[in-house]
C-alpha positions in Angstrom: 7.6 2.1 25.7 7.3 3.8 22.4 4.7 6.6 22.5 2.6 6.9 19.4 0.7 9.9 18.0 -1.7 9.7 15.0 -3.1 12.4 12.7 -6.2 11.7 10.7 -8.9 9.8 12.5 -10.6 8.4 9.3 -11.7 4.9 8.4 -8.2 3.6 7.7 -7.0 4.8 11.1 -10.0 3.3 12.8 -10.1 0.0 10.9 -6.4 -0.7 10.5 -3.8 1.5 12.3 -5.2 2.0 15.7 -6.2 -1.7 16.5 -2.9 -2.9 15.1 -0.9 -0.4 17.2 -2.8 -1.3 20.3 -2.1 -5.0 19.7 1.7 -4.5 19.9 3.3 -4.7 23.3 5.8 -1.8 23.5 3.7 0.6 21.4 1.4 3.0 23.3 -1.1 5.2 21.5 -1.2 8.4 23.5 -2.5 11.2 21.3 -4.8 11.5 18.2 -5.0 14.7 16.1 -8.0 15.6 13.9 -9.7 18.8 12.8 -13.1 17.2 13.3 -14.6 17.7 16.8 -16.8 14.6 16.2 -13.8 12.4 15.3 -11.9 13.6 18.4 -14.8 12.8 20.6 -15.0 9.4 19.0 -11.3 8.8 19.6 -11.5 9.9 23.3 -14.5 7.6 23.9 -13.2 4.5 22.0 -9.4 4.7 22.8 -9.2 6.7 26.0 -6.4 8.9 24.6 -5.7 12.6 24.5 -6.8 14.4 21.3 -6.0 17.7 19.7 -7.0 19.8 16.7 -3.6 21.3 15.9 -0.7 19.3 14.5 1.8 21.4 16.3 0.2 20.3 19.6 0.8 16.7 18.7 4.4 17.4 17.7 4.9 19.4 21.0 3.9 16.3 23.0 6.2 13.5 24.0 5.3 11.1 21.2 8.2 9.2 19.6 6.4 8.0 16.5 3.9 9.9 14.3 1.4 8.0 12.1 0.0 10.0 9.2 -3.3 8.8 7.8 -4.5 12.1 6.2 -5.2 12.5 2.5 -2.3 11.9 0.2 -1.6 15.5 -0.8 -0.7 16.3 2.9 1.8 13.5 3.5 5.0 15.3 2.5 4.4 18.5 4.6 3.3 16.6 7.7 6.0 14.0 7.5 8.9 16.5 7.1 7.5 18.6 10.0 7.5 15.6 12.2 11.0 14.4 11.1 12.5 17.8 11.8 11.0 17.6 15.3 12.9 14.4 15.9 9.9 12.1 15.5 9.9 8.8 13.7 7.2 8.7 11.0 4.9 6.1 9.4 2.9 7.3 6.4 -0.1 5.5 4.9 0.4 4.7 1.2 1.2 6.4 -1.1 4.1 8.0 0.6 3.6 11.1 -1.6 2.3 12.2 -5.0 5.6 12.2 -7.0 9.2 11.1 -6.9 10.5 14.6 -6.1 8.4 14.8 -2.9 9.3 11.2 -2.0 13.0 12.1 -2.3 12.5 15.2 -0.1 10.9 13.0 2.6 13.6 10.3 2.4 16.4 13.0 2.6 14.7 14.5 5.6 14.6 11.2 7.4 18.2 10.6 6.7 19.3 14.1 7.7 17.4 13.8 11.0 18.4 10.2 11.6 14.8 9.1 12.1 12.8 6.1 10.8 10.5 6.7 7.9 8.3 3.9 6.5 5.1 3.4 4.6 2.1 1.3 5.6 2.2 -1.3 2.8 -0.1 -3.7 4.7 -1.0 -5.9 1.7 2.5 -7.4 1.7 0.9 -9.6 4.3 -2.2 -10.6 2.4 -2.7 -14.3 2.5 -3.1 -14.6 -1.3 0.1 -12.7 -1.9 2.1 -14.6 0.7 0.9 -17.9 -0.9 1.9 -16.8 -4.4 5.3 -15.6 -3.2 5.9 -18.9 -1.6 4.9 -20.9 -4.6 7.1 -18.8 -7.0 10.1 -19.2 -4.7 9.6 -23.0 -4.8 9.8 -22.9 -8.6 6.6 -24.9 -9.1 5.7 -23.1 -12.3 9.1 -23.3 -13.9 10.4 -20.3 -15.8 7.8 -17.6 -15.7 6.8 -15.5 -18.7 3.4 -13.9 -17.7 2.0 -12.7 -14.4 -1.4 -11.0 -14.0 -2.6 -9.3 -10.8 -6.2 -8.2 -10.9 -8.4 -6.3 -8.4 -11.9 -5.8 -9.9 -15.2 -5.1 -8.3 -18.2 -2.8 -8.7 -18.7 0.1 -6.3 -17.6 3.6 -5.6 -14.3 4.2 -3.9 -16.1 6.6 -1.6 -18.7 4.1 -0.5 -18.0 4.5 3.3 -19.0 7.9 4.7 -17.1 8.8 7.8 -19.2 10.8 10.3 -17.6 14.1 11.1 -15.3 14.2 8.1 -16.3 16.9 5.6 -14.3 15.6 2.6 -14.9 11.9 3.2 -14.9 11.3 -0.6 -11.5 12.7 -1.1 -10.3 9.7 -3.1 -12.4 10.9 -5.9 -10.8 14.3 -6.1 -7.6 15.4 -7.8 -6.8 18.1 -5.4 -6.5 15.6 -2.5 -4.3 13.2 -4.5 -7.2 10.8 -5.2 -7.5 8.1 -7.8 -7.0 4.4 -7.8 -3.5 4.4 -9.1 -2.4 6.2 -6.0 -4.7 4.1 -3.8 -4.6 0.5 -5.1 -1.7 1.0 -7.5 0.5 1.6 -4.5 -0.2 -1.9 -3.2 -0.1 -3.7 -6.5 3.1 -2.1 -7.7 4.7 -2.9 -4.3 3.7 -6.5 -4.6 5.0 -6.8 -8.2 8.4 -5.4 -7.3 8.7 -7.8 -4.3 7.8 -10.8 -6.4 10.3 -9.9 -9.1 13.0 -8.7 -6.9 14.1 -6.0 -9.4 12.8 -2.9 -11.2 11.0 -3.3 -14.5 12.7 -2.3 -17.7 9.7 -0.4 -19.0 6.1 0.6 -18.2 3.0 1.0 -20.3 -0.2 2.3 -18.6 -3.7 3.2 -19.5 -5.9 5.0 -16.9 -9.5 5.9 -17.2 -12.2 7.8 -15.3 -15.2 5.7 -16.3 -18.0 6.2 -13.9 -17.5 7.4 -10.3 -15.5 10.6 -11.0 -14.3 12.8 -13.9 -11.3 14.0 -12.0 -9.2 10.9 -11.3 -8.9 7.3 -12.4 -11.3 4.5 -11.4 -9.7 2.0 -13.8 -6.1 1.3 -14.8 -4.2 -1.3 -16.7 -0.4 -1.2 -16.3 2.1 -3.5 -18.0 5.5 -3.8 -16.5 8.2 -5.5 -18.6 11.0 -7.2 -16.6 14.3 -8.8 -17.7 14.1 -12.2 -19.2 10.9 -11.2 -21.1 8.5 -11.5 -18.1 5.4 -9.5 -18.6 3.6 -8.4 -15.4 0.2 -6.9 -15.9 -1.6 -5.0 -13.1 -5.3 -4.3 -13.6 -7.7 -2.5 -11.3 -11.3 -1.6 -11.8 -14.2 -0.6 -9.5 -16.6 -0.5 -12.4 -16.6 -4.3 -13.2 -19.6 -6.4 -12.4 -17.6 -9.7 -13.0 -14.1 -10.1 -11.6 -11.1 -11.6 -13.3 -8.9 -14.0 -11.2 -7.0 -12.2 -8.5 -3.8 -13.9 -9.8 -3.1 -15.7 -13.1 0.5 -16.8 -13.5 2.0 -18.9 -16.2 5.4 -20.6 -16.5 6.9 -23.2 -18.8 6.0 -26.0 -16.3 2.7 -24.9 -14.9 -0.1 -22.4 -14.4 -1.5 -20.8 -11.2 -4.9 -19.3 -10.8 -6.3 -17.7 -7.7 -9.9 -16.6 -7.8 -10.0 -14.2 -4.8 -8.4 -12.9 -1.7 -8.9 -16.1 0.1 -8.6 -18.4 -2.9 -9.3 -21.0 -4.0 -5.8 -21.1 -5.4 -5.0 -23.9 -7.9 -2.0 -25.1 -9.8 -2.0 -27.3 -12.8 1.4 -28.6 -13.9 3.2 -31.7 -15.3 4.8 -34.0 -12.7 6.6 -37.2 -13.5 5.2 -37.2 -17.1 1.6 -36.6 -16.2 -0.7 -33.6 -16.0 -2.1 -33.0 -12.5 -3.8 -30.3 -10.5 -3.4 -29.5 -6.8 -4.7 -27.0 -4.4 -2.1 -25.7 -1.9 -3.0 -24.4 1.5 -3.4 -20.7 1.7 -1.1 -18.7 4.0 -2.9 -16.7 6.6 -3.0 -12.9 6.3 -1.0 -11.1 8.9 -1.3 -7.3 8.6 -0.4 -6.9 12.2 3.2 -7.8 11.4 3.8 -4.3 10.1 3.6 -2.7 13.5 5.3 -5.6 15.2 8.2 -5.0 12.8 8.1 -1.2 13.4 8.5 -1.8 17.1 11.4 -4.2 16.5 13.1 -1.7 14.2 12.8 1.1 16.7 14.1 -1.2 19.4 17.1 -2.1 17.2 16.0 -5.7 17.0 15.6 -5.9 13.2 15.5 -3.9 10.0 12.3 -2.2 8.8 10.4 -4.6 6.6 9.3 -1.8 4.2 12.6 -0.2 3.2 13.0 3.3 1.7 14.7 2.1 -1.4 11.7 -0.2 -2.1 9.3 2.7 -1.5 11.3 5.0 -3.8 11.3 2.4 -6.6 7.6 1.8 -6.3 7.0 5.6 -6.6 9.3 5.7 -9.7 7.2 3.0 -11.3 4.0 4.8 -10.4 5.4 8.1 -11.9 6.4 6.2 -15.1 2.9 4.7 -15.3 1.3 8.2 -15.0 3.7 9.5 -17.7 2.9 6.6 -20.0 -0.9 7.3 -19.6 -0.3 11.0 -20.4 1.8 10.4 -23.5 0.4 7.1 -24.7 4.0 5.8 -24.9 6.1 3.2 -23.3 8.3 4.7 -20.6 11.8 3.2 -20.0 13.2 2.9 -16.5 
């Protein structure tokens, strides 16, 4: 049995990490750390686990795996402390705030021979799994343009967590807030997986339009890949009307997916005639992440989210931020 400890009893821990950990046979959640007395009381009542207010207490316990779901600016320090204590570590995205800190964390994991991975749960979104399957089948022919859009209207801090003082930290620069760090982590990760290579250049525009003046609540990022494929990522939480979740064009067909659960449609030319069909959507399976983590720690498989992939995604994110700052294309 792999004993698990978690630090940061916020909404992501409550809604994603804890239920998924508890669903994996072989993982046992034994301790939760949070500075909030109210959140510790909640964890004790809901999950029947030990709690503590000090991180050192968690590290002094017999946990094998530490899950870090605290604000992004704390990830590096907390992860390296756990790795040096011989703990395996999972960090919620983004792994860190820059490439230098990412490298420090990766080097610490290697030096201490511990597993380090990042919770990139949206690799297992149904819409993404369906798009990946279709592209691998070559149904659109040679691709030349891919658009990935996440657009809605609402503050990123809409959910107030009882007992957490800085529950709106995603709107604050000091905590590592902003939507490039938040949603950009997922969207860049998906783009790199679909393309199977790093982009040649990055051009990005980020704006703080409505919800905050400190960090971005909108971004448009254009990744140029080899063979002339343009991959555009666009996020907005200030848009009353959304664009399609996916819009992909190739020389044989076009794919459009209107939302997380579809509908997804393909129009292409088959046997000399134009036709349209609607493929079945793959089911989402976020729980696979922790199933894979258990298998990796049990030496049954490799980690699904690999450190070289995490590092490349951070390099792209850092290039995007540099492009926004300078207004220039950044070569990779």
